[in-house]
N, CA, C, O and the ligand as a Tripos MOL2 file, in Angstrom:
@<TRIPOS>MOLECULE
protein
  289   287    73     0     0
PROTEIN
NO_CHARGES

@<TRIPOS>ATOM
      1 N           0.8470   -1.1990    0.0000 N.3       1 MET1
      2 CA          0.0000    0.0000    0.0000 C.3       1 MET1
      3 C           0.8750    1.2390    0.0000 C.2       1 MET1
      4 O           2.0980    1.1720    0.1220 O.2       1 MET1
      5 N           0.2190    2.3450   -0.1370 N.am      2 GLY2
      6 CA          0.9460    3.5980   -0.0870 C.3       2 GLY2
      7 C           1.9850    3.6730   -1.1910 C.2       2 GLY2
      8 O           1.6700    3.5400   -2.3740 O.2       2 GLY2
      9 N           3.2110    3.8860   -0.7890 N.am      3 CYS3
     10 CA          4.2790    4.0610   -1.7640 C.3       3 CYS3
     11 C           4.7970    2.7220   -2.2740 C.2       3 CYS3
     12 O           5.6480    2.6800   -3.1620 O.2       3 CYS3
     13 N           4.2830    1.6230   -1.7130 N.am      4 ARG4
     14 CA          4.6520    0.2680   -2.1470 C.3       4 ARG4
     15 C           6.1030   -0.0740   -1.8330 C.2       4 ARG4
     16 O           6.6840   -0.9590   -2.4600 O.2       4 ARG4
     17 N           6.6710    0.6040   -0.8940 N.am      5 GLN5
     18 CA          7.9920    0.1960   -0.4370 C.3       5 GLN5
     19 C           7.8680   -1.0870    0.3660 C.2       5 GLN5
     20 O           6.8720   -1.3070    1.0550 O.2       5 GLN5
     21 N           8.8650   -1.9130    0.2740 N.am      6 GLN6
     22 CA          8.8820   -3.1310    1.0660 C.3       6 GLN6
     23 C           9.5020   -2.8270    2.4210 C.2       6 GLN6
     24 O          10.6670   -2.4410    2.5190 O.2       6 GLN6
     25 N           8.7030   -3.0090    3.4560 N.am      7 LYS7
     26 CA          9.1960   -2.7790    4.8040 C.3       7 LYS7
     27 C           8.6030   -3.8430    5.7040 C.2       7 LYS7
     28 O           7.5420   -4.3880    5.4020 O.2       7 LYS7
     29 N           9.2720   -4.1470    6.8090 N.am      8 PRO8
     30 CA          8.6700   -5.0970    7.7490 C.3       8 PRO8
     31 C           7.3790   -4.5280    8.3250 C.2       8 PRO8
     32 O           7.2530   -3.3190    8.5150 O.2       8 PRO8
     33 N           6.4210   -5.4140    8.6020 N.am      9 GLN9
     34 CA          5.1210   -4.9420    9.0770 C.3       9 GLN9
     35 C           5.2320   -4.1610   10.3770 C.2       9 GLN9
     36 O           4.3950   -3.3070   10.6680 O.2       9 GLN9
     37 N           6.2630   -4.4550   11.1560 N.am     10 THR10
     38 CA          6.4150   -3.7560   12.4270 C.3      10 THR10
     39 C           6.7090   -2.2720   12.2270 C.2      10 THR10
     40 O           6.5310   -1.4700   13.1440 O.2      10 THR10
     41 N           7.1560   -1.9120   11.0340 N.am     11 GLU11
     42 CA          7.4500   -0.5010   10.7780 C.3      11 GLU11
     43 C           6.2870    0.2140   10.1010 C.2      11 GLU11
     44 O           6.3720    1.3990    9.7810 O.2      11 GLU11
     45 N           5.2140   -0.5160    9.8910 N.am     12 LEU12
     46 CA          4.0960    0.0620    9.1540 C.3      12 LEU12
     47 C           2.9180    0.3180   10.0780 C.2      12 LEU12
     48 O           2.8130   -0.2600   11.1610 O.2      12 LEU12
     49 N           2.0400    1.1920    9.6280 N.am     13 LEU13
     50 CA          0.7980    1.4610   10.3430 C.3      13 LEU13
     51 C          -0.3260    0.7370    9.6070 C.2      13 LEU13
     52 O          -0.5280    0.9480    8.4110 O.2      13 LEU13
     53 N          -1.0520   -0.1120   10.3210 N.am     14 ARG14
     54 CA         -2.1830   -0.7970    9.6930 C.3      14 ARG14
     55 C          -3.4600   -0.0500   10.0390 C.2      14 ARG14
     56 O          -3.7020    0.3160   11.1890 O.2      14 ARG14
     57 N          -4.2600    0.1630    9.0180 N.am     15 ILE15
     58 CA         -5.5130    0.8840    9.2050 C.3      15 ILE15
     59 C          -6.6620   -0.0080    8.7540 C.2      15 ILE15
     60 O          -6.6480   -0.5460    7.6470 O.2      15 ILE15
     61 N          -7.6520   -0.1560    9.6210 N.am     16 THR16
     62 CA         -8.8510   -0.9200    9.2730 C.3      16 THR16
     63 C         -10.0740   -0.0410    9.5230 C.2      16 THR16
     64 O          -9.9540    1.1060    9.9540 O.2      16 THR16
     65 N         -11.2460   -0.5980    9.2450 N.am     17 ALA17
     66 CA        -12.4870    0.1570    9.4750 C.3      17 ALA17
     67 C         -12.6530    0.5000   10.9480 C.2      17 ALA17
     68 O         -13.3430    1.4640   11.2800 O.2      17 ALA17
     69 N         -12.0350   -0.2710   11.8390 N.am     18 GLN18
     70 CA        -12.1460    0.0110   13.2750 C.3      18 GLN18
     71 C         -11.0920    1.0130   13.7560 C.2      18 GLN18
     72 O         -11.1500    1.4810   14.8930 O.2      18 GLN18
     73 N         -10.1610    1.3280   12.9150 N.am     19 GLY19
     74 CA         -9.1160    2.2570   13.3290 C.3      19 GLY19
     75 C          -7.7560    1.6430   13.0620 C.2      19 GLY19
     76 O          -7.6310    0.6940   12.2880 O.2      19 GLY19
     77 N          -6.7430    2.1880   13.7060 N.am     20 PRO20
     78 CA         -5.3950    1.6780   13.4800 C.3      20 PRO20
     79 C          -5.0830    0.5000   14.4060 C.2      20 PRO20
     80 O          -5.5590    0.4620   15.5410 O.2      20 PRO20
     81 N          -4.3130   -0.4280   13.9450 N.am     21 GLY21
     82 CA         -3.8700   -1.5100   14.8350 C.3      21 GLY21
     83 C          -3.7180   -2.8180   14.0820 C.2      21 GLY21
     84 O          -4.5610   -3.1840   13.2620 O.2      21 GLY21
     85 N          -2.6470   -3.5040   14.3680 N.am     22 ARG22
     86 CA         -2.3930   -4.7660   13.6610 C.3      22 ARG22
     87 C          -3.3260   -5.8830   14.1090 C.2      22 ARG22
     88 O          -3.5810   -6.8130   13.3430 O.2      22 ARG22
     89 N          -3.8460   -5.8090   15.3490 N.am     23 ALA23
     90 CA         -4.6270   -6.9210   15.8790 C.3      23 ALA23
     91 C          -6.0880   -6.8710   15.4380 C.2      23 ALA23
     92 O          -6.8390   -7.8140   15.6890 O.2      23 ALA23
     93 N          -6.4990   -5.7880   14.7880 N.am     24 LEU24
     94 CA         -7.9070   -5.6550   14.4310 C.3      24 LEU24
     95 C          -8.2620   -6.5650   13.2690 C.2      24 LEU24
     96 O          -7.4450   -6.8550   12.3960 O.2      24 LEU24
     97 N          -9.5150   -7.0020   13.2920 N.am     25 GLN25
     98 CA         -9.9980   -7.8980   12.2480 C.3      25 GLN25
     99 C         -10.4190   -7.1020   11.0170 C.2      25 GLN25
    100 O         -10.6860   -5.9020   11.0830 O.2      25 GLN25
    101 N         -10.4650   -7.7920    9.9260 N.am     26 GLY26
    102 CA        -11.0450   -7.2040    8.7290 C.3      26 GLY26
    103 C         -10.0100   -6.6700    7.7680 C.2      26 GLY26
    104 O          -8.8050   -6.6890    8.0210 O.2      26 GLY26
    105 N         -10.5210   -6.2020    6.6760 N.am     27 ARG27
    106 CA         -9.6450   -5.6520    5.6450 C.3      27 ARG27
    107 C          -8.9580   -4.4050    6.1450 C.2      27 ARG27
    108 O          -9.5330   -3.6190    6.8980 O.2      27 ARG27
    109 N          -7.7750   -4.2380    5.7380 N.am     28 GLY28
    110 CA         -7.0640   -3.0200    6.1120 C.3      28 GLY28
    111 C          -5.9900   -2.7450    5.0970 C.2      28 GLY28
    112 O          -5.8230   -3.4710    4.1170 O.2      28 GLY28
    113 N          -5.2730   -1.6910    5.3510 N.am     29 CYS29
    114 CA         -4.1420   -1.3900    4.4910 C.3      29 CYS29
    115 C          -2.9680   -0.9810    5.3660 C.2      29 CYS29
    116 O          -3.1370   -0.5380    6.5020 O.2      29 CYS29
    117 N          -1.8120   -1.1350    4.8240 N.am     30 TYR30
    118 CA         -0.5830   -0.7850    5.5390 C.3      30 TYR30
    119 C           0.0320    0.4550    4.9340 C.2      30 TYR30
    120 O           0.1060    0.6090    3.7150 O.2      30 TYR30
    121 N           0.4660    1.3270    5.8060 N.am     31 LEU31
    122 CA          1.1660    2.5310    5.3650 C.3      31 LEU31
    123 C           2.4880    2.6290    6.0970 C.2      31 LEU31
    124 O           2.6110    2.1880    7.2400 O.2      31 LEU31
    125 N           3.4810    3.2110    5.4330 N.am     32 CYS32
    126 CA          4.6760    3.6110    6.1540 C.3      32 CYS32
    127 C           4.2720    4.7110    7.1370 C.2      32 CYS32
    128 O           3.2840    5.4160    6.9350 O.2      32 CYS32
    129 N           5.0460    4.8350    8.1810 N.am     33 ARG33
    130 CA          4.6980    5.8580    9.1730 C.3      33 ARG33
    131 C           5.3130    7.1900    8.7830 C.2      33 ARG33
    132 O           6.0770    7.7860    9.5420 O.2      33 ARG33
    133 N           4.9740    7.6380    7.6110 N.am     34 THR34
    134 CA          5.4960    8.9190    7.1310 C.3      34 THR34
    135 C           4.3550    9.7410    6.5440 C.2      34 THR34
    136 O           3.3770    9.1960    6.0310 O.2      34 THR34
    137 N           4.4930   11.0390    6.6270 N.am     35 GLU35
    138 CA          3.4740   11.9200    6.0710 C.3      35 GLU35
    139 C           3.3610   11.7310    4.5560 C.2      35 GLU35
    140 O           2.2660   11.7750    3.9960 O.2      35 GLU35
    141 N           4.4820   11.5260    3.9150 N.am     36 ALA36
    142 CA          4.4680   11.3750    2.4640 C.3      36 ALA36
    143 C           3.6330   10.1690    2.0530 C.2      36 ALA36
    144 O           2.8700   10.2270    1.0890 O.2      36 ALA36
    145 N           3.7860    9.0870    2.7900 N.am     37 CYS37
    146 CA          3.0540    7.8750    2.4470 C.3      37 CYS37
    147 C           1.5630    8.0600    2.7260 C.2      37 CYS37
    148 O           0.7270    7.5950    1.9510 O.2      37 CYS37
    149 N           1.2230    8.7360    3.8280 N.am     38 ALA38
    150 CA         -0.1850    8.9830    4.1530 C.3      38 ALA38
    151 C          -0.8370    9.8360    3.0730 C.2      38 ALA38
    152 O          -1.9580    9.5580    2.6460 O.2      38 ALA38
    153 N          -0.1390   10.8610    2.6380 N.am     39 LYS39
    154 CA         -0.6850   11.7370    1.5980 C.3      39 LYS39
    155 C          -0.9120   10.9660    0.3090 C.2      39 LYS39
    156 O          -1.9380   11.1230   -0.3530 O.2      39 LYS39
    157 N           0.0460   10.1440   -0.0330 N.am     40 LEU40
    158 CA         -0.0480    9.3760   -1.2630 C.3      40 LEU40
    159 C          -1.2410    8.4170   -1.2090 C.2      40 LEU40
    160 O          -1.9890    8.2770   -2.1770 O.2      40 LEU40
    161 N          -1.4000    7.7640   -0.0640 N.am     41 ALA41
    162 CA         -2.4820    6.7930    0.0670 C.3      41 ALA41
    163 C          -3.8480    7.4710    0.0140 C.2      41 ALA41
    164 O          -4.7930    6.9300   -0.5590 O.2      41 ALA41
    165 N          -3.9480    8.6530    0.6120 N.am     42 LEU42
    166 CA         -5.2120    9.3890    0.5650 C.3      42 LEU42
    167 C          -5.4980    9.8580   -0.8600 C.2      42 LEU42
    168 O          -6.6180    9.7320   -1.3570 O.2      42 LEU42
    169 N          -4.4800   10.3930   -1.4990 N.am     43 LYS43
    170 CA         -4.6420   10.9680   -2.8260 C.3      43 LYS43
    171 C          -5.0550    9.9020   -3.8420 C.2      43 LYS43
    172 O          -5.8570   10.1560   -4.7410 O.2      43 LYS43
    173 N          -4.4970    8.7230   -3.6830 N.am     44 SER44
    174 CA         -4.7710    7.6610   -4.6500 C.3      44 SER44
    175 C          -6.0180    6.8660   -4.2880 C.2      44 SER44
    176 O          -6.4170    5.9690   -5.0310 O.2      44 SER44
    177 N          -6.6380    7.1860   -3.1520 N.am     45 GLY45
    178 CA         -7.8570    6.4780   -2.7680 C.3      45 GLY45
    179 C          -7.6250    5.0940   -2.2020 C.2      45 GLY45
    180 O          -8.5690    4.3160   -2.0670 O.2      45 GLY45
    181 N          -6.3910    4.7730   -1.8710 N.am     46 GLN46
    182 CA         -6.0880    3.4220   -1.3920 C.3      46 GLN46
    183 C          -6.7470    3.1310   -0.0470 C.2      46 GLN46
    184 O          -7.1900    2.0100    0.2030 O.2      46 GLN46
    185 N          -6.8080    4.1320    0.8060 N.am     47 ILE47
    186 CA         -7.4010    3.8980    2.1290 C.3      47 ILE47
    187 C          -8.9070    3.7030    1.9900 C.2      47 ILE47
    188 O          -9.4760    2.7820    2.5760 O.2      47 ILE47
    189 N          -9.5380    4.5560    1.2280 N.am     48 ALA48
    190 CA        -10.9820    4.4260    1.0250 C.3      48 ALA48
    191 C         -11.3130    3.0530    0.4450 C.2      48 ALA48
    192 O         -12.3050    2.4330    0.8280 O.2      48 ALA48
    193 N         -10.4930    2.5950   -0.4630 N.am     49 ARG49
    194 CA        -10.7250    1.2980   -1.0960 C.3      49 ARG49
    195 C         -10.5760    0.1760   -0.0770 C.2      49 ARG49
    196 O         -11.3560   -0.7760   -0.0690 O.2      49 ARG49
    197 N          -9.5720    0.2970    0.7750 N.am     50 ALA50
    198 CA         -9.3380   -0.7500    1.7720 C.3      50 ALA50
    199 C         -10.4720   -0.7980    2.7910 C.2      50 ALA50
    200 O         -10.8160   -1.8670    3.2940 O.2      50 ALA50
    201 N         -11.0440    0.3470    3.0880 N.am     51 LEU51
    202 CA        -12.1330    0.3890    4.0680 C.3      51 LEU51
    203 C         -13.4690   -0.0190    3.4490 C.2      51 LEU51
    204 O         -14.4100   -0.3460    4.1730 O.2      51 LEU51
    205 N         -13.5580   -0.0030    2.1570 N.am     52 LYS52
    206 CA        -14.7500   -0.4740    1.4380 C.3      52 LYS52
    207 C         -16.0310    0.1670    1.9420 C.2      52 LYS52
    208 O         -17.0650   -0.4990    1.9950 O.2      52 LYS52
    209 N         -15.9940    1.4110    2.3060 N.am     53 GLY53
    210 CA        -17.2030    2.0970    2.7360 C.3      53 GLY53
    211 C         -17.6660    1.7400    4.1330 C.2      53 GLY53
    212 O         -18.6970    2.2340    4.5870 O.2      53 GLY53
    213 N         -16.9190    0.8870    4.8230 N.am     54 LYS54
    214 CA        -17.3290    0.5160    6.1830 C.3      54 LYS54
    215 C         -17.0030    1.6100    7.1890 C.2      54 LYS54
    216 O         -17.5830    1.6500    8.2740 O.2      54 LYS54
    217 N         -16.1030    2.4740    6.8440 N.am     55 ALA55
    218 CA        -15.7470    3.5720    7.7310 C.3      55 ALA55
    219 C         -15.3540    4.7490    6.8500 C.2      55 ALA55
    220 O         -14.9410    4.5940    5.7010 O.2      55 ALA55
    221 N         -15.4980    5.9140    7.4290 N.am     56 LYS56
    222 CA        -15.0980    7.1120    6.7100 C.3      56 LYS56
    223 C         -13.5790    7.1270    6.5940 C.2      56 LYS56
    224 O         -12.8620    6.7440    7.5190 O.2      56 LYS56
    225 N         -13.1200    7.5650    5.4650 N.am     57 GLU57
    226 CA        -11.6720    7.6690    5.2800 C.3      57 GLU57
    227 C         -11.0980    8.6700    6.2780 C.2      57 GLU57
    228 O         -11.5790    9.8010    6.3600 O.2      57 GLU57
    229 N         -10.0870    8.2780    7.0290 N.am     58 PRO58
    230 CA         -9.5260    9.2150    8.0050 C.3      58 PRO58
    231 C          -8.8480   10.3910    7.3110 C.2      58 PRO58
    232 O          -8.3000   10.2640    6.2160 O.2      58 PRO58
    233 N          -8.9040   11.5260    7.9750 N.am     59 ALA59
    234 CA         -8.2320   12.7130    7.4520 C.3      59 ALA59
    235 C          -6.7310   12.5730    7.6530 C.2      59 ALA59
    236 O          -6.2640   11.7890    8.4800 O.2      59 ALA59
    237 N          -5.9930   13.3470    6.8800 N.am     60 LEU60
    238 CA         -4.5330   13.2880    6.9850 C.3      60 LEU60
    239 C          -4.0710   13.5450    8.4180 C.2      60 LEU60
    240 O          -3.1690   12.8760    8.9220 O.2      60 LEU60
    241 N          -4.7030   14.5260    9.0640 N.am     61 VAL61
    242 CA         -4.2720   14.8680   10.4210 C.3      61 VAL61
    243 C          -4.4640   13.6750   11.3590 C.2      61 VAL61
    244 O          -3.6530   13.4540   12.2580 O.2      61 VAL61
    245 N          -5.5160   12.9200   11.1530 N.am     62 ARG62
    246 CA         -5.7710   11.7400   11.9860 C.3      62 ARG62
    247 C          -4.7190   10.6470   11.7060 C.2      62 ARG62
    248 O          -4.2200    9.9980   12.6250 O.2      62 ARG62
    249 N          -4.4070   10.4690   10.4490 N.am     63 LEU63
    250 CA         -3.3750    9.4840   10.1000 C.3      63 LEU63
    251 C          -2.0490    9.8390   10.7590 C.2      63 LEU63
    252 O          -1.3370    8.9680   11.2560 O.2      63 LEU63
    253 N          -1.7290   11.1240   10.7550 N.am     64 LEU64
    254 CA         -0.4580   11.5480   11.3370 C.3      64 LEU64
    255 C          -0.4650   11.3320   12.8480 C.2      64 LEU64
    256 O           0.5650   10.9970   13.4320 O.2      64 LEU64
    257 N          -1.6250   11.5240   13.4820 N.am     65 GLU65
    258 CA         -1.7400   11.2430   14.9130 C.3      65 GLU65
    259 C          -1.4790    9.7600   15.1780 C.2      65 GLU65
    260 O          -0.7450    9.4030   16.1000 O.2      65 GLU65
    261 N          -2.0840    8.9130   14.3650 N.am     66 TRP66
    262 CA         -1.8970    7.4720   14.5290 C.3      66 TRP66
    263 C          -0.4350    7.0830   14.3330 C.2      66 TRP66
    264 O           0.0950    6.2240   15.0370 O.2      66 TRP66
    265 N           0.1960    7.7270   13.3710 N.am     67 MET67
    266 CA          1.5990    7.3960   13.0910 C.3      67 MET67
    267 C           2.5160    7.7910   14.2470 C.2      67 MET67
    268 O           3.5370    7.1540   14.5050 O.2      67 MET67
    269 N           2.1170    8.8620   14.9340 N.am     68 ALA68
    270 CA          2.9440    9.3470   16.0300 C.3      68 ALA68
    271 C           2.7270    8.5370   17.3030 C.2      68 ALA68
    272 O           3.5440    8.5820   18.2220 O.2      68 ALA68
    273 N           1.6210    7.7980   17.3520 N.am     69 ALA69
    274 CA          1.3070    7.0330   18.5500 C.3      69 ALA69
    275 C           2.1380    5.7640   18.5910 C.2      69 ALA69
    276 O           2.6400    5.3200   17.5590 O.2      69 ALA69
    277 N           2.2890    5.1750   19.7680 N.am     70 PRO70
    278 CA          3.0270    3.9090   19.8520 C.3      70 PRO70
    279 C           2.3340    2.8330   19.0360 C.2      70 PRO70
    280 O           1.1200    2.8840   18.8400 O.2      70 PRO70
    281 N           3.0830    1.8780   18.5670 N.am     71 LEU71
    282 CA          2.5270    0.7860   17.7690 C.3      71 LEU71
    283 C           1.5630   -0.0340   18.5950 C.2      71 LEU71
    284 O           1.8560   -0.4170   19.7280 O.2      71 LEU71
    285 N           0.4040   -0.2970   18.0070 N.am     72 ALA72
    286 CA         -0.6000   -1.1260   18.7070 C.3      72 ALA72
    287 C          -0.5660   -2.5240   18.1270 C.2      72 ALA72
    288 O          -1.3240   -3.3910   18.5620 O.2      72 ALA72
    289 ZN          4.8970    3.9170    2.1370 Zn       73 ZN73
@<TRIPOS>BOND
     1     1     2 1
     2     2     3 1
     3     3     4 2
     4     3     5 am
     5     5     6 1
     6     6     7 1
     7     7     8 2
     8     7     9 am
     9     9    10 1
    10    10    11 1
    11    11    12 2
    12    11    13 am
    13    13    14 1
    14    14    15 1
    15    15    16 2
    16    15    17 am
    17    17    18 1
    18    18    19 1
    19    19    20 2
    20    19    21 am
    21    21    22 1
    22    22    23 1
    23    23    24 2
    24    23    25 am
    25    25    26 1
    26    26    27 1
    27    27    28 2
    28    27    29 am
    29    29    30 1
    30    30    31 1
    31    31    32 2
    32    31    33 am
    33    33    34 1
    34    34    35 1
    35    35    36 2
    36    35    37 am
    37    37    38 1
    38    38    39 1
    39    39    40 2
    40    39    41 am
    41    41    42 1
    42    42    43 1
    43    43    44 2
    44    43    45 am
    45    45    46 1
    46    46    47 1
    47    47    48 2
    48    47    49 am
    49    49    50 1
    50    50    51 1
    51    51    52 2
    52    51    53 am
    53    53    54 1
    54    54    55 1
    55    55    56 2
    56    55    57 am
    57    57    58 1
    58    58    59 1
    59    59    60 2
    60    59    61 am
    61    61    62 1
    62    62    63 1
    63    63    64 2
    64    63    65 am
    65    65    66 1
    66    66    67 1
    67    67    68 2
    68    67    69 am
    69    69    70 1
    70    70    71 1
    71    71    72 2
    72    71    73 am
    73    73    74 1
    74    74    75 1
    75    75    76 2
    76    75    77 am
    77    77    78 1
    78    78    79 1
    79    79    80 2
    80    79    81 am
    81    81    82 1
    82    82    83 1
    83    83    84 2
    84    83    85 am
    85    85    86 1
    86    86    87 1
    87    87    88 2
    88    87    89 am
    89    89    90 1
    90    90    91 1
    91    91    92 2
    92    91    93 am
    93    93    94 1
    94    94    95 1
    95    95    96 2
    96    95    97 am
    97    97    98 1
    98    98    99 1
    99    99   100 2
   100    99   101 am
   101   101   102 1
   102   102   103 1
   103   103   104 2
   104   103   105 am
   105   105   106 1
   106   106   107 1
   107   107   108 2
   108   107   109 am
   109   109   110 1
   110   110   111 1
   111   111   112 2
   112   111   113 am
   113   113   114 1
   114   114   115 1
   115   115   116 2
   116   115   117 am
   117   117   118 1
   118   118   119 1
   119   119   120 2
   120   119   121 am
   121   121   122 1
   122   122   123 1
   123   123   124 2
   124   123   125 am
   125   125   126 1
   126   126   127 1
   127   127   128 2
   128   127   129 am
   129   129   130 1
   130   130   131 1
   131   131   132 2
   132   131   133 am
   133   133   134 1
   134   134   135 1
   135   135   136 2
   136   135   137 am
   137   137   138 1
   138   138   139 1
   139   139   140 2
   140   139   141 am
   141   141   142 1
   142   142   143 1
   143   143   144 2
   144   143   145 am
   145   145   146 1
   146   146   147 1
   147   147   148 2
   148   147   149 am
   149   149   150 1
   150   150   151 1
   151   151   152 2
   152   151   153 am
   153   153   154 1
   154   154   155 1
   155   155   156 2
   156   155   157 am
   157   157   158 1
   158   158   159 1
   159   159   160 2
   160   159   161 am
   161   161   162 1
   162   162   163 1
   163   163   164 2
   164   163   165 am
   165   165   166 1
   166   166   167 1
   167   167   168 2
   168   167   169 am
   169   169   170 1
   170   170   171 1
   171   171   172 2
   172   171   173 am
   173   173   174 1
   174   174   175 1
   175   175   176 2
   176   175   177 am
   177   177   178 1
   178   178   179 1
   179   179   180 2
   180   179   181 am
   181   181   182 1
   182   182   183 1
   183   183   184 2
   184   183   185 am
   185   185   186 1
   186   186   187 1
   187   187   188 2
   188   187   189 am
   189   189   190 1
   190   190   191 1
   191   191   192 2
   192   191   193 am
   193   193   194 1
   194   194   195 1
   195   195   196 2
   196   195   197 am
   197   197   198 1
   198   198   199 1
   199   199   200 2
   200   199   201 am
   201   201   202 1
   202   202   203 1
   203   203   204 2
   204   203   205 am
   205   205   206 1
   206   206   207 1
   207   207   208 2
   208   207   209 am
   209   209   210 1
   210   210   211 1
   211   211   212 2
   212   211   213 am
   213   213   214 1
   214   214   215 1
   215   215   216 2
   216   215   217 am
   217   217   218 1
   218   218   219 1
   219   219   220 2
   220   219   221 am
   221   221   222 1
   222   222   223 1
   223   223   224 2
   224   223   225 am
   225   225   226 1
   226   226   227 1
   227   227   228 2
   228   227   229 am
   229   229   230 1
   230   230   231 1
   231   231   232 2
   232   231   233 am
   233   233   234 1
   234   234   235 1
   235   235   236 2
   236   235   237 am
   237   237   238 1
   238   238   239 1
   239   239   240 2
   240   239   241 am
   241   241   242 1
   242   242   243 1
   243   243   244 2
   244   243   245 am
   245   245   246 1
   246   246   247 1
   247   247   248 2
   248   247   249 am
   249   249   250 1
   250   250   251 1
   251   251   252 2
   252   251   253 am
   253   253   254 1
   254   254   255 1
   255   255   256 2
   256   255   257 am
   257   257   258 1
   258   258   259 1
   259   259   260 2
   260   259   261 am
   261   261   262 1
   262   262   263 1
   263   263   264 2
   264   263   265 am
   265   265   266 1
   266   266   267 1
   267   267   268 2
   268   267   269 am
   269   269   270 1
   270   270   271 1
   271   271   272 2
   272   271   273 am
   273   273   274 1
   274   274   275 1
   275   275   276 2
   276   275   277 am
   277   277   278 1
   278   278   279 1
   279   279   280 2
   280   279   281 am
   281   281   282 1
   282   282   283 1
   283   283   284 2
   284   283   285 am
   285   285   286 1
   286   286   287 1
   287   287   288 2
@<TRIPOS>SUBSTRUCTURE
     1 MET1         2 RESIDUE 1 A MET
     2 GLY2         6 RESIDUE 1 A GLY
     3 CYS3        10 RESIDUE 1 A CYS
     4 ARG4        14 RESIDUE 1 A ARG
     5 GLN5        18 RESIDUE 1 A GLN
     6 GLN6        22 RESIDUE 1 A GLN
     7 LYS7        26 RESIDUE 1 A LYS
     8 PRO8        30 RESIDUE 1 A PRO
     9 GLN9        34 RESIDUE 1 A GLN
    10 THR10       38 RESIDUE 1 A THR
    11 GLU11       42 RESIDUE 1 A GLU
    12 LEU12       46 RESIDUE 1 A LEU
    13 LEU13       50 RESIDUE 1 A LEU
    14 ARG14       54 RESIDUE 1 A ARG
    15 ILE15       58 RESIDUE 1 A ILE
    16 THR16       62 RESIDUE 1 A THR
    17 ALA17       66 RESIDUE 1 A ALA
    18 GLN18       70 RESIDUE 1 A GLN
    19 GLY19       74 RESIDUE 1 A GLY
    20 PRO20       78 RESIDUE 1 A PRO
    21 GLY21       82 RESIDUE 1 A GLY
    22 ARG22       86 RESIDUE 1 A ARG
    23 ALA23       90 RESIDUE 1 A ALA
    24 LEU24       94 RESIDUE 1 A LEU
    25 GLN25       98 RESIDUE 1 A GLN
    26 GLY26      102 RESIDUE 1 A GLY
    27 ARG27      106 RESIDUE 1 A ARG
    28 GLY28      110 RESIDUE 1 A GLY
    29 CYS29      114 RESIDUE 1 A CYS
    30 TYR30      118 RESIDUE 1 A TYR
    31 LEU31      122 RESIDUE 1 A LEU
    32 CYS32      126 RESIDUE 1 A CYS
    33 ARG33      130 RESIDUE 1 A ARG
    34 THR34      134 RESIDUE 1 A THR
    35 GLU35      138 RESIDUE 1 A GLU
    36 ALA36      142 RESIDUE 1 A ALA
    37 CYS37      146 RESIDUE 1 A CYS
    38 ALA38      150 RESIDUE 1 A ALA
    39 LYS39      154 RESIDUE 1 A LYS
    40 LEU40      158 RESIDUE 1 A LEU
    41 ALA41      162 RESIDUE 1 A ALA
    42 LEU42      166 RESIDUE 1 A LEU
    43 LYS43      170 RESIDUE 1 A LYS
    44 SER44      174 RESIDUE 1 A SER
    45 GLY45      178 RESIDUE 1 A GLY
    46 GLN46      182 RESIDUE 1 A GLN
    47 ILE47      186 RESIDUE 1 A ILE
    48 ALA48      190 RESIDUE 1 A ALA
    49 ARG49      194 RESIDUE 1 A ARG
    50 ALA50      198 RESIDUE 1 A ALA
    51 LEU51      202 RESIDUE 1 A LEU
    52 LYS52      206 RESIDUE 1 A LYS
    53 GLY53      210 RESIDUE 1 A GLY
    54 LYS54      214 RESIDUE 1 A LYS
    55 ALA55      218 RESIDUE 1 A ALA
    56 LYS56      222 RESIDUE 1 A LYS
    57 GLU57      226 RESIDUE 1 A GLU
    58 PRO58      230 RESIDUE 1 A PRO
    59 ALA59      234 RESIDUE 1 A ALA
    60 LEU60      238 RESIDUE 1 A LEU
    61 VAL61      242 RESIDUE 1 A VAL
    62 ARG62      246 RESIDUE 1 A ARG
    63 LEU63      250 RESIDUE 1 A LEU
    64 LEU64      254 RESIDUE 1 A LEU
    65 GLU65      258 RESIDUE 1 A GLU
    66 TRP66      262 RESIDUE 1 A TRP
    67 MET67      266 RESIDUE 1 A MET
    68 ALA68      270 RESIDUE 1 A ALA
    69 ALA69      274 RESIDUE 1 A ALA
    70 PRO70      278 RESIDUE 1 A PRO
    71 LEU71      282 RESIDUE 1 A LEU
    72 ALA72      286 RESIDUE 1 A ALA
    73 ZN73       289 GROUP 0 **** ****
């Protein structure tokens, strides 16, 4: 997802319809924990697609908050 860089999952932020977190069930997408990757994913609609209408696409500011938080 995002910029399509290959990184270990521990370095990525997983986003699902329930919010951020690797342990959550359901479809999600992985982003690098960088503003550039969040912007790219929003711009290309990748997050909206991953959420499949089950949740509103998070705003960039929310993504950045999640990225700054400790890994869940
Ligand atoms: Zn990325």
